[in-house]
All heavy atoms as TSV, in Angstrom:
chain	resi	resn	atom	element	x	y	z
A	1	MET	N	N	-14.370	5.664	-22.657
A	1	MET	CA	C	-12.829	5.512	-22.803
A	1	MET	C	C	-12.248	5.447	-21.487
A	1	MET	O	O	-12.388	6.230	-20.613
A	1	MET	CB	C	-12.398	6.677	-23.584
A	1	MET	CG	C	-10.923	6.516	-23.983
A	1	MET	SD	S	-10.621	7.847	-25.130
A	1	MET	CE	C	-8.851	7.663	-25.129
A	2	SER	N	N	-11.420	4.479	-21.282
A	2	SER	CA	C	-10.815	4.246	-19.971
A	2	SER	C	C	-9.413	4.984	-20.062
A	2	SER	O	O	-8.707	4.970	-21.015
A	2	SER	CB	C	-10.452	2.743	-19.872
A	2	SER	OG	O	-9.837	2.522	-18.703
A	3	ASP	N	N	-9.126	5.500	-18.859
A	3	ASP	CA	C	-7.840	6.250	-18.759
A	3	ASP	C	C	-6.900	5.371	-17.838
A	3	ASP	O	O	-7.225	4.795	-16.883
A	3	ASP	CB	C	-8.131	7.607	-18.041
A	3	ASP	CG	C	-6.947	8.540	-17.940
A	3	ASP	OD1	O	-5.933	8.168	-18.508
A	3	ASP	OD2	O	-7.104	9.575	-17.321
A	4	ILE	N	N	-5.667	5.305	-18.366
A	4	ILE	CA	C	-4.665	4.379	-17.821
A	4	ILE	C	C	-4.395	4.903	-16.301
A	4	ILE	O	O	-4.097	4.069	-15.434
A	4	ILE	CB	C	-3.413	4.318	-18.563
A	4	ILE	CG1	C	-2.439	3.199	-18.025
A	4	ILE	CG2	C	-2.625	5.644	-18.575
A	4	ILE	CD1	C	-2.944	1.861	-18.277
A	5	ARG	N	N	-4.534	6.222	-15.998
A	5	ARG	CA	C	-4.307	6.773	-14.649
A	5	ARG	C	C	-5.290	6.169	-13.695
A	5	ARG	O	O	-4.936	6.011	-12.498
A	5	ARG	CB	C	-4.353	8.232	-14.659
A	5	ARG	CG	C	-3.330	8.842	-15.507
A	5	ARG	CD	C	-3.419	10.328	-15.537
A	5	ARG	NE	N	-4.680	10.668	-16.175
A	5	ARG	CZ	C	-5.192	11.865	-16.422
A	5	ARG	NH1	N	-4.579	12.893	-15.869
A	5	ARG	NH2	N	-6.273	12.138	-17.126
A	6	MET	N	N	-6.557	5.887	-14.167
A	6	MET	CA	C	-7.435	5.141	-13.276
A	6	MET	C	C	-7.192	3.832	-12.848
A	6	MET	O	O	-7.289	3.369	-11.694
A	6	MET	CB	C	-8.875	5.240	-13.922
A	6	MET	CG	C	-9.502	6.616	-13.901
A	6	MET	SD	S	-9.949	7.335	-12.352
A	6	MET	CE	C	-11.444	6.426	-11.977
A	7	VAL	N	N	-6.652	3.098	-13.856
A	7	VAL	CA	C	-6.210	1.735	-13.589
A	7	VAL	C	C	-5.076	1.740	-12.700
A	7	VAL	O	O	-4.999	0.921	-11.720
A	7	VAL	CB	C	-5.806	1.055	-15.032
A	7	VAL	CG1	C	-5.343	-0.384	-14.720
A	7	VAL	CG2	C	-7.074	1.000	-15.908
A	8	ILE	N	N	-4.059	2.479	-12.927
A	8	ILE	CA	C	-2.783	2.445	-12.081
A	8	ILE	C	C	-3.116	2.922	-10.678
A	8	ILE	O	O	-2.864	2.344	-9.657
A	8	ILE	CB	C	-1.782	3.468	-12.698
A	8	ILE	CG1	C	-1.241	2.843	-14.058
A	8	ILE	CG2	C	-0.630	3.616	-11.732
A	8	ILE	CD1	C	-0.288	3.782	-14.859
A	9	GLY	N	N	-3.951	4.002	-10.552
A	9	GLY	CA	C	-4.264	4.506	-9.219
A	9	GLY	C	C	-5.182	3.454	-8.452
A	9	GLY	O	O	-5.062	3.221	-7.271
A	10	GLY	N	N	-6.065	2.840	-9.222
A	10	GLY	CA	C	-7.018	1.829	-8.647
A	10	GLY	C	C	-6.093	0.588	-8.108
A	10	GLY	O	O	-6.251	0.164	-7.002
A	11	LEU	N	N	-5.068	0.193	-8.831
A	11	LEU	CA	C	-4.222	-0.960	-8.401
A	11	LEU	C	C	-3.429	-0.473	-7.191
A	11	LEU	O	O	-3.268	-1.334	-6.232
A	11	LEU	CB	C	-3.343	-1.368	-9.526
A	11	LEU	CG	C	-3.963	-2.183	-10.683
A	11	LEU	CD1	C	-2.971	-2.385	-11.745
A	11	LEU	CD2	C	-4.439	-3.473	-10.050
A	12	PHE	N	N	-2.914	0.626	-7.199
A	12	PHE	CA	C	-2.154	1.146	-6.020
A	12	PHE	C	C	-3.111	1.231	-4.781
A	12	PHE	O	O	-2.610	0.877	-3.673
A	12	PHE	CB	C	-1.543	2.499	-6.289
A	12	PHE	CG	C	-0.160	2.477	-6.825
A	12	PHE	CD1	C	0.117	2.567	-8.109
A	12	PHE	CD2	C	0.914	2.184	-5.929
A	12	PHE	CE1	C	1.459	2.601	-8.579
A	12	PHE	CE2	C	2.200	2.187	-6.511
A	12	PHE	CZ	C	2.483	2.407	-7.794
A	13	LEU	N	N	-4.352	1.656	-5.024
A	13	LEU	CA	C	-5.304	1.722	-3.819
A	13	LEU	C	C	-5.483	0.310	-3.338
A	13	LEU	O	O	-5.565	0.095	-2.036
A	13	LEU	CB	C	-6.537	2.386	-4.281
A	13	LEU	CG	C	-6.579	3.854	-4.232
A	13	LEU	CD1	C	-7.892	4.452	-4.851
A	13	LEU	CD2	C	-6.420	4.355	-2.801
A	14	VAL	N	N	-5.804	-0.601	-4.163
A	14	VAL	CA	C	-6.101	-2.001	-3.759
A	14	VAL	C	C	-4.938	-2.641	-2.997
A	14	VAL	O	O	-5.114	-3.192	-1.952
A	14	VAL	CB	C	-6.563	-2.890	-5.054
A	14	VAL	CG1	C	-6.638	-4.344	-4.570
A	14	VAL	CG2	C	-7.832	-2.393	-5.491
A	15	TYR	N	N	-3.771	-2.483	-3.636
A	15	TYR	CA	C	-2.543	-3.062	-3.046
A	15	TYR	C	C	-2.264	-2.421	-1.694
A	15	TYR	O	O	-1.668	-2.903	-0.761
A	15	TYR	CB	C	-1.404	-3.082	-3.859
A	15	TYR	CG	C	-1.492	-4.011	-5.052
A	15	TYR	CD1	C	-1.005	-3.637	-6.396
A	15	TYR	CD2	C	-2.109	-5.232	-4.890
A	15	TYR	CE1	C	-1.188	-4.564	-7.413
A	15	TYR	CE2	C	-2.223	-6.081	-6.063
A	15	TYR	CZ	C	-1.767	-5.770	-7.267
A	15	TYR	OH	O	-1.792	-6.711	-8.301
A	16	GLY	N	N	-2.476	-1.155	-1.617
A	16	GLY	CA	C	-2.279	-0.292	-0.425
A	16	GLY	C	C	-3.107	-0.832	0.632
A	16	GLY	O	O	-2.713	-0.878	1.867
A	17	VAL	N	N	-4.391	-0.990	0.434
A	17	VAL	CA	C	-5.368	-1.438	1.352
A	17	VAL	C	C	-4.952	-2.793	1.874
A	17	VAL	O	O	-5.047	-3.095	3.129
A	17	VAL	CB	C	-6.774	-1.413	0.814
A	17	VAL	CG1	C	-7.749	-2.136	1.850
A	17	VAL	CG2	C	-7.229	-0.004	0.656
A	18	ILE	N	N	-4.598	-3.730	1.094
A	18	ILE	CA	C	-4.111	-5.088	1.426
A	18	ILE	C	C	-2.933	-4.920	2.363
A	18	ILE	O	O	-2.877	-5.593	3.364
A	18	ILE	CB	C	-3.848	-5.931	0.180
A	18	ILE	CG1	C	-5.065	-6.220	-0.573
A	18	ILE	CG2	C	-3.054	-7.198	0.618
A	18	ILE	CD1	C	-4.845	-6.854	-1.956
A	19	LEU	N	N	-2.046	-4.079	2.092
A	19	LEU	CA	C	-0.822	-3.926	2.821
A	19	LEU	C	C	-1.113	-3.215	4.188
A	19	LEU	O	O	-0.604	-3.629	5.240
A	19	LEU	CB	C	0.372	-3.093	2.169
A	19	LEU	CG	C	1.053	-3.900	1.033
A	19	LEU	CD1	C	2.057	-2.918	0.365
A	19	LEU	CD2	C	1.783	-5.105	1.682
A	20	ILE	N	N	-2.134	-2.346	4.188
A	20	ILE	CA	C	-2.561	-1.701	5.504
A	20	ILE	C	C	-3.200	-2.754	6.374
A	20	ILE	O	O	-2.856	-2.765	7.626
A	20	ILE	CB	C	-3.497	-0.604	5.174
A	20	ILE	CG1	C	-2.844	0.547	4.568
A	20	ILE	CG2	C	-4.327	-0.123	6.575
A	20	ILE	CD1	C	-3.648	1.668	4.087
A	21	VAL	N	N	-3.906	-3.633	5.832
A	21	VAL	CA	C	-4.567	-4.761	6.561
A	21	VAL	C	C	-3.456	-5.691	7.211
A	21	VAL	O	O	-3.491	-6.044	8.362
A	21	VAL	CB	C	-5.523	-5.532	5.824
A	21	VAL	CG1	C	-6.009	-6.822	6.511
A	21	VAL	CG2	C	-6.733	-4.711	5.449
A	22	ALA	N	N	-2.473	-6.011	6.267
A	22	ALA	CA	C	-1.401	-6.864	6.808
A	22	ALA	C	C	-0.566	-6.138	7.907
A	22	ALA	O	O	-0.105	-6.806	8.880
A	22	ALA	CB	C	-0.470	-7.222	5.622
A	23	GLY	N	N	-0.343	-4.794	7.716
A	23	GLY	CA	C	0.261	-4.058	8.766
A	23	GLY	C	C	-0.377	-3.973	10.025
A	23	GLY	O	O	0.290	-3.948	11.111
A	24	VAL	N	N	-1.718	-3.844	10.000
A	24	VAL	CA	C	-2.497	-3.761	11.275
A	24	VAL	C	C	-2.415	-5.213	11.987
A	24	VAL	O	O	-2.390	-5.213	13.270
A	24	VAL	CB	C	-3.939	-3.492	10.969
A	24	VAL	CG1	C	-4.847	-3.598	12.182
A	24	VAL	CG2	C	-4.053	-2.018	10.513
A	25	LEU	N	N	-2.281	-6.241	11.178
A	25	LEU	CA	C	-2.155	-7.573	11.858
A	25	LEU	C	C	-0.814	-7.912	12.324
A	25	LEU	O	O	-0.585	-8.956	12.831
A	25	LEU	CB	C	-2.620	-8.603	10.731
A	25	LEU	CG	C	-4.068	-8.565	10.399
A	25	LEU	CD1	C	-4.466	-9.488	9.372
A	25	LEU	CD2	C	-4.990	-8.610	11.588
A	26	GLY	N	N	0.161	-7.060	12.080
A	26	GLY	CA	C	1.526	-7.343	12.753
A	26	GLY	C	C	2.715	-6.637	12.227
A	26	GLY	O	O	3.593	-6.348	13.069
A	27	GLU	N	N	2.915	-6.470	10.940
A	27	GLU	CA	C	4.172	-6.043	10.399
A	27	GLU	C	C	4.111	-4.488	10.069
A	27	GLU	O	O	3.444	-4.100	9.303
A	27	GLU	CB	C	4.540	-6.767	9.216
A	27	GLU	CG	C	4.781	-8.241	9.443
A	27	GLU	CD	C	5.333	-8.999	8.284
A	27	GLU	OE1	O	6.056	-8.363	7.476
A	27	GLU	OE2	O	5.079	-10.119	7.978
A	28	ALA	N	N	4.886	-3.655	10.732
A	28	ALA	CA	C	4.962	-2.266	10.713
A	28	ALA	C	C	5.322	-1.782	9.394
A	28	ALA	O	O	4.822	-0.740	8.886
A	28	ALA	CB	C	5.813	-1.595	11.873
A	29	VAL	N	N	6.239	-2.495	8.752
A	29	VAL	CA	C	6.735	-2.136	7.395
A	29	VAL	C	C	5.604	-2.160	6.417
A	29	VAL	O	O	5.435	-1.211	5.545
A	29	VAL	CB	C	7.810	-2.969	6.934
A	29	VAL	CG1	C	8.356	-2.735	5.377
A	29	VAL	CG2	C	9.078	-2.842	7.767
A	30	ASN	N	N	4.855	-3.173	6.515
A	30	ASN	CA	C	3.669	-3.234	5.635
A	30	ASN	C	C	2.616	-2.122	5.835
A	30	ASN	O	O	2.084	-1.547	4.874
A	30	ASN	CB	C	2.826	-4.574	5.704
A	30	ASN	CG	C	3.617	-5.678	5.190
A	30	ASN	OD1	O	4.426	-5.525	4.338
A	30	ASN	ND2	N	3.384	-6.917	5.657
A	31	LEU	N	N	2.475	-1.698	6.947
A	31	LEU	CA	C	1.526	-0.625	7.345
A	31	LEU	C	C	2.002	0.668	6.686
A	31	LEU	O	O	1.226	1.431	6.015
A	31	LEU	CB	C	1.499	-0.409	8.830
A	31	LEU	CG	C	0.569	0.783	9.345
A	31	LEU	CD1	C	-0.911	0.488	8.968
A	31	LEU	CD2	C	0.720	0.916	10.811
A	32	TRP	N	N	3.278	1.106	6.896
A	32	TRP	CA	C	3.721	2.299	6.317
A	32	TRP	C	C	3.752	2.298	4.701
A	32	TRP	O	O	3.510	3.201	4.086
A	32	TRP	CB	C	5.214	2.659	6.841
A	32	TRP	CG	C	5.037	3.009	8.306
A	32	TRP	CD1	C	5.529	2.191	9.394
A	32	TRP	CD2	C	4.349	4.140	8.921
A	32	TRP	NE1	N	5.173	2.840	10.569
A	32	TRP	CE2	C	4.445	3.983	10.311
A	32	TRP	CE3	C	3.644	5.110	8.362
A	32	TRP	CZ2	C	3.956	4.882	11.176
A	32	TRP	CZ3	C	3.206	6.152	9.188
A	32	TRP	CH2	C	3.290	6.041	10.632
A	33	THR	N	N	4.135	1.178	4.291
A	33	THR	CA	C	4.218	1.031	2.745
A	33	THR	C	C	2.729	1.085	2.116
A	33	THR	O	O	2.479	1.687	1.212
A	33	THR	CB	C	4.908	-0.309	2.374
A	33	THR	OG1	O	6.162	-0.298	2.869
A	33	THR	CG2	C	4.962	-0.468	0.851
A	34	GLY	N	N	1.870	0.383	2.873
A	34	GLY	CA	C	0.402	0.476	2.502
A	34	GLY	C	C	-0.103	1.811	2.497
A	34	GLY	O	O	-0.830	2.170	1.686
A	35	LEU	N	N	0.154	2.568	3.670
A	35	LEU	CA	C	-0.367	3.908	3.688
A	35	LEU	C	C	0.249	4.751	2.475
A	35	LEU	O	O	-0.532	5.575	1.892
A	35	LEU	CB	C	0.091	4.489	5.039
A	35	LEU	CG	C	-0.682	4.094	6.258
A	35	LEU	CD1	C	-0.132	4.620	7.559
A	35	LEU	CD2	C	-2.097	4.461	6.098
A	36	ALA	N	N	1.452	4.721	2.292
A	36	ALA	CA	C	2.183	5.422	1.152
A	36	ALA	C	C	1.539	5.058	-0.220
A	36	ALA	O	O	1.214	5.853	-0.984
A	36	ALA	CB	C	3.589	5.175	1.098
A	37	MET	N	N	1.356	3.787	-0.435
A	37	MET	CA	C	0.666	3.356	-1.695
A	37	MET	C	C	-0.749	3.821	-1.730
A	37	MET	O	O	-1.204	4.184	-2.893
A	37	MET	CB	C	0.745	1.757	-1.816
A	37	MET	CG	C	2.130	1.299	-2.092
A	37	MET	SD	S	2.221	-0.478	-2.171
A	37	MET	CE	C	1.454	-0.756	-3.827
A	38	ALA	N	N	-1.642	3.790	-0.632
A	38	ALA	CA	C	-2.965	4.268	-0.765
A	38	ALA	C	C	-2.971	5.766	-1.086
A	38	ALA	O	O	-3.794	6.221	-1.843
A	38	ALA	CB	C	-3.613	3.923	0.634
A	39	VAL	N	N	-2.079	6.467	-0.374
A	39	VAL	CA	C	-2.106	7.962	-0.664
A	39	VAL	C	C	-1.710	8.171	-2.150
A	39	VAL	O	O	-2.330	9.016	-2.846
A	39	VAL	CB	C	-1.068	8.719	0.356
A	39	VAL	CG1	C	-0.834	10.129	-0.122
A	39	VAL	CG2	C	-1.664	8.589	1.709
A	40	PHE	N	N	-0.703	7.494	-2.624
A	40	PHE	CA	C	-0.256	7.745	-4.068
A	40	PHE	C	C	-1.433	7.378	-4.972
A	40	PHE	O	O	-1.619	8.022	-5.927
A	40	PHE	CB	C	0.857	6.887	-4.259
A	40	PHE	CG	C	1.521	7.010	-5.720
A	40	PHE	CD1	C	2.211	8.140	-6.074
A	40	PHE	CD2	C	1.363	6.048	-6.556
A	40	PHE	CE1	C	2.735	8.324	-7.334
A	40	PHE	CE2	C	1.877	6.141	-7.841
A	40	PHE	CZ	C	2.520	7.262	-8.244
A	41	GLY	N	N	-2.096	6.153	-4.729
A	41	GLY	CA	C	-3.161	5.785	-5.564
A	41	GLY	C	C	-4.303	6.699	-5.469
A	41	GLY	O	O	-4.962	7.008	-6.615
A	42	GLY	N	N	-4.699	7.246	-4.371
A	42	GLY	CA	C	-5.737	8.247	-4.284
A	42	GLY	C	C	-5.355	9.500	-5.018
A	42	GLY	O	O	-6.220	10.072	-5.595
A	43	LEU	N	N	-4.164	9.922	-4.902
A	43	LEU	CA	C	-3.748	11.154	-5.713
A	43	LEU	C	C	-3.812	10.909	-7.229
A	43	LEU	O	O	-4.273	11.761	-7.997
A	43	LEU	CB	C	-2.336	11.511	-5.312
A	43	LEU	CG	C	-2.121	12.145	-3.994
A	43	LEU	CD1	C	-0.683	12.330	-3.690
A	43	LEU	CD2	C	-2.905	13.558	-3.793
A	44	PHE	N	N	-3.479	9.694	-7.653
A	44	PHE	CA	C	-3.550	9.347	-9.065
A	44	PHE	C	C	-4.999	9.360	-9.499
A	44	PHE	O	O	-5.250	9.877	-10.631
A	44	PHE	CB	C	-2.930	7.937	-9.294
A	44	PHE	CG	C	-1.856	7.879	-10.258
A	44	PHE	CD1	C	-0.495	8.324	-9.930
A	44	PHE	CD2	C	-2.071	7.434	-11.604
A	44	PHE	CE1	C	0.402	8.325	-10.912
A	44	PHE	CE2	C	-1.066	7.371	-12.475
A	44	PHE	CZ	C	0.138	7.773	-12.254
A	45	VAL	N	N	-5.825	8.721	-8.727
A	45	VAL	CA	C	-7.273	8.673	-9.188
A	45	VAL	C	C	-7.795	10.108	-9.195
A	45	VAL	O	O	-8.584	10.417	-10.069
A	45	VAL	CB	C	-8.119	7.742	-8.224
A	45	VAL	CG1	C	-9.603	7.909	-8.375
A	45	VAL	CG2	C	-7.595	6.342	-8.414
A	46	ALA	N	N	-7.489	10.971	-8.161
A	46	ALA	CA	C	-8.053	12.280	-8.156
A	46	ALA	C	C	-7.502	13.144	-9.326
A	46	ALA	O	O	-8.216	13.818	-9.926
A	46	ALA	CB	C	-7.488	12.987	-6.764
A	47	TRP	N	N	-6.289	12.833	-9.684
A	47	TRP	CA	C	-5.785	13.489	-10.874
A	47	TRP	C	C	-6.486	13.140	-12.139
A	47	TRP	O	O	-6.817	13.932	-12.987
A	47	TRP	CB	C	-4.224	13.250	-10.960
A	47	TRP	CG	C	-3.551	13.755	-12.133
A	47	TRP	CD1	C	-3.740	14.873	-12.716
A	47	TRP	CD2	C	-2.455	13.089	-12.886
A	47	TRP	NE1	N	-2.885	15.049	-13.810
A	47	TRP	CE2	C	-2.071	13.954	-13.977
A	47	TRP	CE3	C	-1.797	11.804	-12.797
A	47	TRP	CZ2	C	-1.189	13.670	-14.823
A	47	TRP	CZ3	C	-0.874	11.508	-13.653
A	47	TRP	CH2	C	-0.537	12.254	-14.611
A	48	ALA	N	N	-6.757	11.878	-12.334
A	48	ALA	CA	C	-7.485	11.341	-13.437
A	48	ALA	C	C	-8.793	11.889	-13.475
A	48	ALA	O	O	-9.411	12.228	-14.630
A	48	ALA	CB	C	-7.449	9.810	-13.448
A	49	ARG	N	N	-9.518	12.111	-12.333
A	49	ARG	CA	C	-10.956	12.568	-12.310
A	49	ARG	C	C	-10.923	14.105	-12.569
A	49	ARG	O	O	-11.840	14.558	-13.148
A	49	ARG	CB	C	-11.595	12.260	-10.980
A	49	ARG	CG	C	-11.829	10.685	-10.920
A	49	ARG	CD	C	-12.540	10.311	-9.594
A	49	ARG	NE	N	-13.800	11.076	-9.414
A	49	ARG	CZ	C	-14.948	10.502	-9.845
A	49	ARG	NH1	N	-14.976	9.228	-10.357
A	49	ARG	NH2	N	-16.078	11.111	-9.619
A	50	ALA	N	N	-9.837	14.776	-12.150
A	50	ALA	CA	C	-9.902	16.224	-12.230
A	50	ALA	C	C	-9.461	16.605	-13.680
A	50	ALA	O	O	-10.156	17.600	-14.126
A	50	ALA	CB	C	-8.864	16.757	-11.227
A	51	ARG	N	N	-8.654	16.016	-14.356
A	51	ARG	CA	C	-8.183	16.391	-15.612
A	51	ARG	C	C	-8.485	15.259	-16.621
A	51	ARG	O	O	-7.565	14.493	-16.982
A	51	ARG	CB	C	-6.702	16.705	-15.602
A	51	ARG	CG	C	-6.494	17.958	-14.788
A	51	ARG	CD	C	-5.143	18.457	-14.973
A	51	ARG	NE	N	-5.097	18.792	-16.457
A	51	ARG	CZ	C	-4.253	19.676	-16.893
A	51	ARG	NH1	N	-3.498	20.343	-16.077
A	51	ARG	NH2	N	-4.136	19.869	-18.233
A	52	ARG	N	N	-9.702	15.187	-17.007
A	52	ARG	CA	C	-10.077	14.121	-17.983
A	52	ARG	C	C	-9.511	14.418	-19.330
A	52	ARG	O	O	-9.322	15.571	-19.730
A	52	ARG	CB	C	-11.702	13.980	-18.075
A	52	ARG	CG	C	-12.284	13.642	-16.725
A	52	ARG	CD	C	-13.380	12.823	-17.018
A	52	ARG	NE	N	-13.915	12.475	-15.646
A	52	ARG	CZ	C	-14.179	11.207	-15.383
A	52	ARG	NH1	N	-14.016	10.349	-16.284
A	52	ARG	NH2	N	-14.660	10.930	-14.220
A	53	ILE	N	N	-9.259	13.259	-20.063
A	53	ILE	CA	C	-8.728	13.414	-21.369
A	53	ILE	C	C	-9.811	13.562	-22.421
A	53	ILE	O	O	-10.733	13.090	-22.367
A	53	ILE	CB	C	-7.799	12.184	-21.725
A	53	ILE	CG1	C	-6.649	12.149	-20.784
A	53	ILE	CG2	C	-7.345	12.281	-23.181
A	53	ILE	CD1	C	-5.681	10.942	-20.957
């Protein structure tokens, strides 16, 4: 059974990594936004793994 928290967290992680790469290549706003999204996605995934339904 799939948990929606894993899907949401995974998407935030993927988009966060994409923005981190874009930020390293030049735009600082993308770097900070990507870091925030990656942290949020990681917390979401950790929450889903810690408290399974």
